[in-house]
C-alpha positions, 0 to 999 in steps of 0.5 A: 723757816721764817713764815707768817702762816699763823696770821697770813703773809701781810700781818705781824705776829703780835709779840707785844701782846703776850697772851695773843702770842700763846695762841698765835704760836699754837702752844698747847697745855701740855707743852713745856715752854722756855722763855730766854731773856724774859726781861720785863715782859716774860711770856705768861705761858712760860714754864721756865724763864732764863735771863742774864740779869735777874735784877735791872740790866742795862740791856733793858734800859734798867727795868726790874725783872718780875722775878718769880719761882720760874726764873733762873739766872742764864745765858742763851749761849750756854743753856743749862738744860738737857737736849730737847728739854722744852717743846718751844723756846721763845727768844724775843730781843735777845740775839742782838745783844749776844757775843756769839749768835752762832752758839746761841742758835745752836743752844736754842735748837739743842734744848727745844723742838721748835721756837720763835725768834725776834730781833730788830731788822738791819734797817731798824737798827739804823733807824731806831737801835740801842746802845747795847745791840752788837749785831744787825740781823735779818732773813735772807732766803730763809737764813737768819743772818748776823752782821757785826754792828760797825758804828758807835752812834746810829747813822740816822741818829735813832730818828724812829725811836724818838718819833715812836716815843712821842707820837702815839700813831707812829708807835702804833704803826711802827711797833704794833701794826707793822712789826713784822717790817721793823722786826725779824719774826722768825719761826722754826722747828727742828733746825734753822739756818743761820749765818754770822758776818764779822768783817776784819777790823769790826773790833775798831768800829764798835765793840760794846766790851770796849768801855769807850765804845760803850760809853759813847754809844750810850751818850749818842743814844741819849743825846739823839732821844733828847733832841727828838724830844723823847721823855726824859725818863727814857733818856737818863739811864743812858747818860748815867751809864755813859758818865760812869763808862767815860769818867774823864770825858766832859760831854757826858757830864755836860749832858747829865747837867742838861737832863738834871736841869730838865728834871728839876734838880737844879743843885745837881744840874749846877754841880754837873755843869761845874764838873764839865767846866773842870774837865775842859769842856769847850762845847758851844752851848756852855755860856747859854747853859750857864745863863739858864742855870743861874735862872731856870724858868719853865718855857726856856729853850735849853741848848743840847750839847754838839749843836743838836738843838734845844729842848723846852724847860718843863714846869718843875719844882726844884727837887721834884722830878715830874717826868713819867717813868719810862715803864709808865709811859710805854704801858699807856701806849701799849694799852692803846695799842692792844685795845686797837688790836683786839677791836 
């Protein structure tokens, strides 16, 4: 059953505040807790943490997991535990990534007596999204519904994520205070209902196991965030992934040139520009970008491929990357958010 009984109907579960989540979910000291997909932020109360990637993984933007003795490599679709081994299964921002959500849901109900599931909502996937997400998820009449994602590029150009990463107030409202509006927050006990919708021909629209689909998904994600002036550190892992998956495509290489330029890696930026030209790139930004690469200066407007606007050249010294890491950027925002939640 989906409910917000712990906090009231109009309040969100504070899933960015892991200590509070332990209290809100009423986890007692003697209960055994499983965290599936703990990623970079496992539930501190978890007795066991299962994650598909114990090293950095593309599903979590290449963040390194804080692995300790509680961690096991595993898959929510085939959990290595006996029935009802755990009292609670905590599964946050995992099910939108899996190949078979029905199997994953059955596994959660098999190994635990109750649980908490969180995913982006369907609309959030349009506004925010992530290249690796395979499903649009929502709750309809108490049923957890998974519908195949049918697009490579976000229909709304990932517009809200860009704003959330660059505006503290939007981040606070969008991802903290109103998280129950942007995310499915689903509690269950015993069993829950789910449904999986797979329209005919979905494999032709978007299949992350298709390297071409996955590569262009990472490319457009990086392109859209750069156009919204998001931190370079949030963008570059995705363009490098796109370049690796699409080795013969010129646009990912060209966008890599732009990002290397903004990082202050001028020699690499020039090399990527030359490679894009060798691959036959004909993007309208080529001439303007070439001029900037010949004389990079802070304050210049750097063109973004596919006529997606401009980004301002920061003050950098060649070879020195002054952009914040993604983790540092988000930690600052989360500290502010948590302080306000507890005030």
